[in-house]
C-alpha positions as CSV (number, residue, x, y, z in Angstrom):
1,M,8.9,-84.6,103.7
2,N,5.5,-85.2,105.3
3,L,3.0,-83.6,103.0
4,K,-0.8,-84.3,103.3
5,I,-4.1,-83.1,102.0
6,T,-6.4,-81.4,104.4
7,S,-10.2,-80.7,104.2
8,V,-9.7,-76.9,103.6
9,N,-12.3,-75.6,101.1
10,R,-10.8,-75.6,97.6
11,G,-12.3,-72.2,96.9
12,T,-10.4,-70.6,99.8
13,L,-7.0,-71.5,98.2
14,I,-7.7,-69.9,94.8
15,V,-9.4,-66.8,96.3
16,I,-6.2,-66.2,98.4
17,S,-4.1,-66.5,95.3
18,I,-6.2,-64.3,93.0
19,M,-6.6,-61.7,95.7
20,T,-2.9,-61.5,96.0
21,F,-2.6,-61.2,92.2
22,L,-5.1,-58.5,92.0
23,A,-3.4,-56.6,94.8
24,A,0.0,-57.0,93.2
25,A,-0.9,-56.5,89.5
26,G,-4.2,-54.8,89.4
27,I,-3.2,-51.6,91.2
28,I,-1.0,-50.6,88.3
29,F,-3.9,-50.9,86.0
30,A,-6.2,-49.0,88.4
31,R,-3.7,-46.1,88.5
32,S,-3.7,-45.9,84.7
33,Y,-7.5,-46.4,84.4
34,Y,-8.6,-43.7,87.0
35,G,-5.9,-41.4,85.7
36,D,-7.0,-42.0,82.1
37,I,-7.5,-38.2,81.4
38,N,-3.8,-37.7,82.2
39,R,-2.0,-36.4,79.1
40,S,0.9,-38.9,79.7
41,V,-1.2,-42.1,78.8
42,D,-0.1,-43.6,75.5
43,P,-3.1,-43.1,73.2
44,R,-2.5,-46.3,71.3
45,V,-3.2,-48.5,74.3
46,K,-5.5,-46.1,76.3
47,P,-8.6,-48.2,75.3
48,A,-7.0,-51.2,76.8
49,K,-6.5,-49.5,80.1
50,V,-10.1,-48.3,80.1
51,L,-11.4,-51.8,79.4
52,Y,-9.4,-53.1,82.4
53,G,-11.7,-51.0,84.6
54,R,-14.4,-53.7,84.0
55,Y,-12.3,-56.7,84.8
56,N,-12.8,-57.0,88.5
57,L,-16.6,-56.4,88.2
58,Y,-17.0,-59.2,85.6
59,A,-14.7,-61.6,87.5
60,S,-16.4,-60.9,90.9
61,E,-19.8,-61.6,89.3
62,N,-18.6,-64.8,87.6
63,Q,-19.3,-63.4,84.1
64,H,-16.8,-65.6,82.6
65,N,-17.6,-65.1,79.0
66,K,-17.5,-61.3,79.4
67,V,-14.1,-61.6,81.1
68,F,-12.7,-63.7,78.2
69,A,-14.2,-61.3,75.6
70,L,-12.7,-58.4,77.5
71,L,-9.3,-59.9,77.7
72,D,-9.4,-60.7,73.9
73,S,-10.1,-57.1,73.1
74,I,-7.3,-55.9,75.4
75,K,-4.9,-58.4,73.8
76,D,-5.8,-57.2,70.3
77,I,-5.1,-53.6,71.3
78,Y,-1.6,-54.4,72.6
79,A,-0.9,-56.7,69.7
80,A,-1.6,-53.9,67.3
81,V,1.3,-51.8,68.7
82,P,4.8,-53.2,68.0
83,H,6.2,-51.8,71.3
84,Y,3.7,-53.8,73.3
85,R,3.6,-57.1,71.4
86,D,6.1,-58.8,73.7
87,S,5.5,-56.7,76.7
88,Y,4.8,-57.6,80.3
89,E,1.2,-56.5,79.7
90,K,0.7,-59.5,77.5
91,G,1.8,-61.7,80.4
92,V,-0.8,-60.0,82.6
93,I,-3.5,-60.9,80.1
94,E,-2.5,-64.6,80.1
95,N,-2.5,-64.7,83.9
96,N,-5.8,-63.0,84.2
97,R,-7.3,-65.5,81.9
98,A,-5.7,-68.4,83.9
99,S,-7.1,-67.0,87.1
100,V,-10.6,-67.2,85.6
101,Y,-10.1,-70.8,84.5
102,L,-8.9,-71.6,88.1
103,M,-12.1,-70.1,89.6
104,M,-14.1,-72.1,87.2
105,A,-12.2,-75.3,88.0
106,L,-12.7,-75.0,91.7
107,S,-16.4,-74.6,91.5
108,D,-18.1,-77.2,93.8
109,S,-20.8,-78.0,91.1
110,L,-18.3,-79.3,88.5
111,N,-17.8,-83.0,87.6
112,K,-14.3,-84.3,87.5
113,E,-13.9,-84.3,83.8
114,L,-14.8,-80.7,83.4
115,R,-12.7,-79.7,86.3
116,E,-9.7,-81.3,84.7
117,I,-10.3,-79.4,81.4
118,Y,-10.4,-76.1,83.3
119,F,-7.2,-77.0,85.2
120,A,-5.5,-77.8,81.9
121,L,-6.6,-74.5,80.4
122,A,-5.5,-72.6,83.5
123,E,-2.0,-74.2,83.3
124,K,-1.7,-73.5,79.6
125,H,-2.3,-69.8,80.1
126,L,-0.1,-69.7,83.2
127,L,2.8,-71.2,81.3
128,A,2.2,-68.8,78.4
129,G,2.3,-65.9,80.9
130,I,5.5,-67.1,82.6
131,E,7.2,-67.4,79.2
132,L,6.2,-63.8,78.3
133,Y,7.3,-62.5,81.7
134,D,10.6,-64.4,81.5
135,R,11.4,-63.1,78.0
136,W,10.5,-59.5,79.0
137,L,12.7,-59.7,82.1
138,D,15.6,-61.1,80.1
139,F,15.5,-57.9,78.1
140,F,14.3,-55.2,80.4
141,G,14.8,-56.7,83.9
142,S,18.2,-55.2,84.6
143,L,18.3,-52.2,82.4
144,A,19.0,-48.8,83.9
145,M,16.7,-45.9,83.4
146,E,19.0,-44.3,80.9
147,K,18.9,-47.3,78.6
148,I,15.1,-47.7,78.9
149,L,14.7,-44.1,78.0
150,L,16.8,-44.6,74.8
151,I,14.8,-47.6,73.8
152,V,11.4,-45.9,74.4
153,E,12.4,-42.6,72.8
154,D,13.6,-44.5,69.6
155,E,10.4,-46.4,69.3
156,F,7.9,-43.7,70.3
157,R,9.4,-40.8,68.3
158,N,9.5,-42.9,65.2
159,D,5.8,-43.9,65.5
160,E,3.5,-42.2,63.0
161,I,0.8,-41.6,65.6
162,L,2.9,-40.4,68.5
163,S,5.5,-38.5,66.5
164,V,2.9,-35.7,66.1
165,N,1.4,-35.9,69.5
166,E,1.9,-32.6,71.5
167,N,2.3,-34.6,74.7
168,L,5.0,-37.0,73.4
169,D,7.6,-36.1,76.0
170,A,5.1,-36.8,78.8
171,I,4.0,-40.1,77.1
172,I,7.7,-41.2,76.9
173,K,8.4,-40.3,80.5
174,N,5.3,-42.2,81.7
175,R,6.2,-45.3,79.8
176,V,9.7,-45.3,81.2
177,K,8.1,-45.2,84.7
178,E,5.8,-48.0,83.9
179,I,8.8,-50.2,82.7
180,Q,10.8,-49.3,85.8
181,T,7.8,-50.3,88.0
182,A,7.3,-53.5,86.0
183,Q,11.0,-54.5,86.6
184,F,10.1,-55.5,90.2
185,E,6.3,-56.0,89.8
186,T,6.7,-58.6,87.1
187,R,8.7,-60.8,89.5
188,R,5.9,-60.6,91.9
189,R,3.5,-61.6,89.1
190,L,5.7,-64.6,88.3
191,S,5.5,-65.5,92.0
192,V,1.7,-65.6,91.8
193,S,1.8,-67.6,88.6
194,Y,3.9,-70.3,90.3
195,T,1.6,-70.2,93.3
196,N,-1.4,-71.0,91.0
197,L,0.6,-73.8,89.3
198,G,1.1,-75.1,92.8
199,I,-2.6,-75.1,93.4
200,I,-3.2,-77.0,90.3
201,R,-0.7,-79.7,91.3
202,R,-2.1,-79.9,94.7
203,H,-5.6,-80.7,93.4
204,E,-4.0,-83.3,91.1
205,N,-2.5,-84.8,94.3
206,N,1.0,-84.2,93.1
207,L,2.1,-82.7,96.5
208,E,5.8,-82.8,95.9
209,E,5.6,-80.7,92.7
210,A,3.0,-78.3,94.4
211,Y,5.5,-77.7,97.2
212,S,8.2,-77.1,94.7
213,Y,6.1,-74.4,92.9
214,Y,5.2,-72.7,96.2
215,T,8.8,-72.5,97.3
216,Q,9.8,-71.2,93.9
217,A,7.1,-68.5,94.3
218,L,8.5,-67.5,97.6
219,D,12.0,-67.3,96.2
220,M,10.8,-64.7,93.8
221,W,8.7,-62.9,96.3
222,A,9.1,-63.6,100.0
223,E,5.9,-61.8,101.0
224,N,3.7,-64.0,98.8
225,H,1.0,-64.7,101.4
226,A,-0.9,-67.2,99.2
227,A,2.3,-69.3,98.7
228,K,3.0,-69.3,102.4
229,N,-0.5,-70.4,103.3
230,N,-0.6,-73.1,100.7
231,I,2.6,-74.5,102.2
232,N,0.9,-74.3,105.6
233,I,-2.0,-76.3,104.2
234,L,0.3,-78.9,102.7
235,F,1.8,-79.5,106.1
236,G,-1.4,-79.3,108.0
237,R,-0.5,-76.0,109.7
238,P,-3.0,-73.2,110.5
239,V,-3.6,-70.7,107.7
240,E,-2.2,-67.2,108.6
241,K,-4.6,-64.3,108.4
242,Q,-3.6,-61.2,106.4
243,S,-4.9,-57.7,107.0
244,F,-7.1,-56.0,104.3
245,M,-4.5,-53.2,103.9
246,K,-1.7,-55.5,103.5
247,R,-3.5,-57.3,100.7
248,L,-4.1,-54.0,98.9
249,F,-0.6,-52.8,99.5
250,P,1.7,-55.8,99.7
251,P,5.4,-55.0,100.6
252,D,7.6,-54.5,97.7
253,R,9.9,-57.2,96.7
254,N,13.6,-56.4,96.1
255,K,13.7,-53.3,94.0
256,E,17.3,-53.5,93.0
C-alpha cells in the first residue's frame, strides 16, 4: 500500500472532522436546546441541554478553558442522574473534549512537545468516548421500541422527582425517541471518533494505522466525508468538496 504524507494544512483535516461531528451529533442537542420550553424535556438534565447551547460559540472562539469548564458542568449533571450515568450522552462529552484538544494540538504556533501532549489527551478522551458508546450500544443498540419503553418507564416512574411530574408521560415518550435516534446516531459518532484517531496517527507518521482507523470509520458510516478525504490525502488524491447543506444534514447511516 503506497501511503504518503502531503503538504495539506494540518488544520484543514481536523476542521473537516469536527465539522462532520458537529453536524452529526450537535443537531440533536440543538433540537433539545431550542425546544427547551417543551414540556417533554427531562427536567433533571434540562440544564445540561441549555449549557450545550454555548458549546459551539466557545469552541469557535477558541475559548478552551470555557469549553472544558462547560463540559465538566454538563458531565456532572448527567452523572447525578442514574439513568444517564452510562448513557451515550457521556460519550458525546468525551468526544467533544477530544475535539478541543485536537484543535489545540493542530495549532501552528505549538512546539513539538506540547503538540504531543495535546494529541495524547485527545486520544485518551476519544478512547473513553468509544468505550462508552460501545457499552451503550451493547445494551441499547438493537432493542425494539417496546423494550426501550419498558426500561425507561421503570426508571422514570420510580424516580422521586419525575414520579410527581405532571408531564411524565411526555417525558418518557421523548426519552424513548432520543434513545431510538441514538441507536443509529451513536454509530455515526463512533465513526467520527475513529476518524479523529486516524488524524492523530497520521500526524505521528503512523500511516498504516491511520488508514486502518479511517477504513474502520467508513465501515461504520459510509458517508463519513472526513474519513474519505483523509484517505484521499494519504494517497495523494484531491480532497472532495462537500456542500454546506450536506454537512448540516448528512445522510443517515443504516437505521435498521
